[in-house]
MARLUM-932242 format. One record per residue (C-alpha): residue in three letters; x, y, z. Coordinates in steps of 0.25 Angstrom, whole numbers, plus 5000, padded with zeros to 4 digits. Each point is the difference from the previous one (the first is absolute). Last residue first. Layout:
% MARLUM-932242
ALAXYZ...
***
This chain:
% MARLUM-932242
LEU453958135143SER500350065014ASN499050035010PRO500450085012LYS500349935013ASN499050055011ARG499249875000LYS501349925000LYS500650085012HIS498749985008ALA500049854998ARG501550005004LEU499850075012GLY498749925004LYS500849874998ILE501150065008LYS499050035011GLN499449864999ARG501449945001ASN500350085012ALA498749955008GLU500349864996ASP501550015005TRP499650075013GLN499049885003LEU501149904996ALA501050075009LEU499049995012PHE499849854997ALA501649984999GLN500250075013TYR499049915006ASP500749884994THR501350055005MET501050064990VAL501149984990ALA500150114990CYS500150024985ILE499750144995ARG499350074989GLN500050155000TYR499050124999GLY500350155000PRO500250014985PRO499149904992LEU500349865000SER500649924989GLN501450055002PRO501149974991ALA501449995006LYS500850134999GLY501449984995GLY500749884996ALA498849915004LEU500949935010GLU500450135006ASP498550055001LEU499649875006THR501250015010LYS499550155004ARG498649955001ASP500349895010LEU500149854997ASP499149925008THR499249964988SER498649974995GLU499850014986LEU500649884992LEU500049895011THR498650045005PRO499550004986LEU500549864998PRO499149955012THR500849925010ASP499949855002LEU501550004998ALA499949894990VAL498950084994SER500850124999ILE501249934994ALA499149944989GLU499450144997MET501450064999THR500449894991ARG498750024991LEU500350155000SER501449974995PRO501250015009ASN501150094997SER501249955008ARG501150075007GLY499350055012LYS500749925010ALA498849925004VAL499649994986ASP501349944996SER499949905012ILE498649964995PHE500649984986ALA501149915006THR499049925008SER499349974987ILE498550025000GLY498849915003ALA499550115010ARG500049905012GLU501349954997ALA500650134997LEU499450065013GLU500649885008ARG501450034994GLN499950145003SER499849965014ILE498750035008LYS500050065014ARG498750074998GLU500450145003ASP501449984993LEU499349944987VAL499050115000ARG501150115002LEU500849944989VAL498850004990ASN499750145004THR501350054996PHE500049924987PHE498750064996ILE500350155005ASP501349994992HIS499449954987TYR498850105003ILE501150114999PHE500349984986HIS501350054995ARG500250054986SER501449974993MET500850114994
***
Protein backbone atom coordinates (compact mmCIF):
# COMPACT_ATOMS: atom_id res chain seq x y z
CA UNK A 1 0.00 0.00 0.00
CA UNK A 2 1.46 3.37 -1.01
CA UNK A 3 1.41 6.31 1.36
CA UNK A 4 -0.21 9.50 0.10
CA UNK A 5 1.18 12.89 1.11
CA UNK A 6 -1.32 15.73 1.10
CA UNK A 7 1.37 18.38 0.69
CA UNK A 8 1.95 17.02 -2.79
CA UNK A 9 -1.67 17.81 -3.68
CA UNK A 10 -1.60 21.17 -1.93
CA UNK A 11 1.58 22.12 -3.81
CA UNK A 12 0.35 21.29 -7.29
CA UNK A 13 -3.09 22.80 -6.59
CA UNK A 14 -1.45 26.05 -5.52
CA UNK A 15 0.91 26.06 -8.52
CA UNK A 16 -2.10 25.73 -10.83
CA UNK A 17 -3.96 28.50 -8.98
CA UNK A 18 -1.03 30.92 -9.20
CA UNK A 19 -0.51 30.13 -12.89
CA UNK A 20 -4.18 30.85 -13.54
CA UNK A 21 -4.27 34.03 -11.44
CA UNK A 22 -1.19 35.46 -13.15
CA UNK A 23 -2.04 34.18 -16.63
CA UNK A 24 1.29 32.33 -16.83
CA UNK A 25 1.57 29.27 -19.04
CA UNK A 26 3.23 26.07 -17.91
CA UNK A 27 5.83 26.61 -20.64
CA UNK A 28 6.65 30.08 -19.27
CA UNK A 29 6.93 28.67 -15.74
CA UNK A 30 9.27 25.94 -17.01
CA UNK A 31 11.51 28.51 -18.67
CA UNK A 32 11.57 30.77 -15.61
CA UNK A 33 12.32 27.85 -13.26
CA UNK A 34 14.86 26.14 -15.54
CA UNK A 35 12.80 22.94 -15.55
CA UNK A 36 11.50 20.93 -18.48
CA UNK A 37 7.98 21.67 -19.69
CA UNK A 38 7.16 17.96 -19.40
CA UNK A 39 8.11 17.98 -15.71
CA UNK A 40 6.02 21.09 -15.05
CA UNK A 41 3.12 19.36 -16.79
CA UNK A 42 3.57 16.36 -14.50
CA UNK A 43 3.66 18.67 -11.45
CA UNK A 44 0.45 20.35 -12.61
CA UNK A 45 -1.23 16.95 -12.99
CA UNK A 46 0.02 15.74 -9.62
CA UNK A 47 2.06 12.96 -11.22
CA UNK A 48 5.54 14.12 -10.30
CA UNK A 49 7.38 14.16 -7.01
CA UNK A 50 9.42 17.38 -7.11
CA UNK A 51 12.43 17.70 -4.85
CA UNK A 52 12.68 20.55 -2.37
CA UNK A 53 15.14 22.26 -4.71
CA UNK A 54 12.67 21.97 -7.62
CA UNK A 55 9.80 23.28 -5.50
CA UNK A 56 12.00 26.22 -4.50
CA UNK A 57 12.83 26.94 -8.17
CA UNK A 58 9.11 26.90 -8.97
CA UNK A 59 8.31 29.20 -6.04
CA UNK A 60 11.02 31.68 -7.13
CA UNK A 61 9.76 31.56 -10.72
CA UNK A 62 6.23 32.28 -9.47
CA UNK A 63 7.50 34.95 -7.04
CA UNK A 64 5.55 33.15 -4.32
CA UNK A 65 7.12 31.99 -1.04
CA UNK A 66 7.47 28.21 -0.88
CA UNK A 67 5.66 27.96 2.48
CA UNK A 68 2.65 29.62 0.83
CA UNK A 69 2.66 26.96 -1.91
CA UNK A 70 2.87 24.20 0.71
CA UNK A 71 0.63 25.40 3.52
CA UNK A 72 -2.06 27.66 2.16
CA UNK A 73 -4.83 25.88 0.40
CA UNK A 74 -8.29 26.50 -0.95
CA UNK A 75 -9.09 22.84 -0.29
CA UNK A 76 -11.74 22.34 2.38
CA UNK A 77 -11.25 20.17 5.50
CA UNK A 78 -13.26 17.25 4.04
CA UNK A 79 -11.11 17.18 0.88
CA UNK A 80 -7.90 17.38 2.93
CA UNK A 81 -9.08 14.51 5.13
CA UNK A 82 -9.86 12.42 2.03
CA UNK A 83 -6.45 13.20 0.51
CA UNK A 84 -4.78 12.19 3.76
CA UNK A 85 -6.59 8.85 3.66
CA UNK A 86 -8.45 9.53 6.87
CA UNK A 87 -7.94 12.54 9.07
CA UNK A 88 -5.49 15.21 7.88
CA UNK A 89 -2.95 16.16 10.56
CA UNK A 90 -3.83 19.30 12.50
CA UNK A 91 -1.09 21.53 13.84
CA UNK A 92 -3.56 23.77 15.68
CA UNK A 93 -5.40 23.06 18.92
CA UNK A 94 -9.12 22.21 18.83
CA UNK A 95 -11.31 25.23 18.12
CA UNK A 96 -8.81 26.85 15.73
CA UNK A 97 -8.46 26.43 11.99
CA UNK A 98 -6.24 27.79 9.25
CA UNK A 99 -7.95 29.21 6.18
CA UNK A 100 -6.97 30.77 2.89
CA UNK A 101 -9.11 33.72 1.85
CA UNK A 102 -9.21 36.60 -0.58
CA UNK A 103 -10.13 39.91 1.03
CA UNK A 104 -9.76 43.65 0.81
CA UNK A 105 -6.75 45.41 2.30
CA UNK A 106 -8.80 46.53 5.30
CA UNK A 107 -10.20 43.04 5.86
CA UNK A 108 -6.66 41.66 5.63
CA UNK A 109 -5.53 44.24 8.20
CA UNK A 110 -8.25 43.05 10.60
CA UNK A 111 -7.52 39.39 9.88
CA UNK A 112 -3.82 39.94 10.65
CA UNK A 113 -4.74 41.50 13.99
CA UNK A 114 -6.95 38.50 14.81
CA UNK A 115 -4.19 36.17 13.65
CA UNK A 116 -1.64 37.77 15.97
CA UNK A 117 -4.02 37.66 18.94
CA UNK A 118 -4.80 33.98 18.30
CA UNK A 119 -1.13 33.08 17.87
CA UNK A 120 -0.44 34.61 21.27
CA UNK A 121 -3.33 32.59 22.79
CA UNK A 122 -2.05 29.37 21.22
CA UNK A 123 1.49 30.14 22.40
CA UNK A 124 0.10 30.58 25.92
CA UNK A 125 -1.86 27.32 25.69
CA UNK A 126 1.24 25.42 24.57
CA UNK A 127 3.39 26.98 27.28
CA UNK A 128 0.78 26.09 29.91
CA UNK A 129 0.58 22.52 28.61
CA UNK A 130 4.39 22.23 28.61
CA UNK A 131 4.65 23.52 32.20
CA UNK A 132 2.02 21.06 33.41
CA UNK A 133 3.50 18.06 31.61
CA UNK A 134 4.98 15.52 34.03
CA UNK A 135 8.73 15.13 33.78
CA UNK A 136 9.81 11.86 32.24
CA UNK A 137 13.29 10.45 32.24
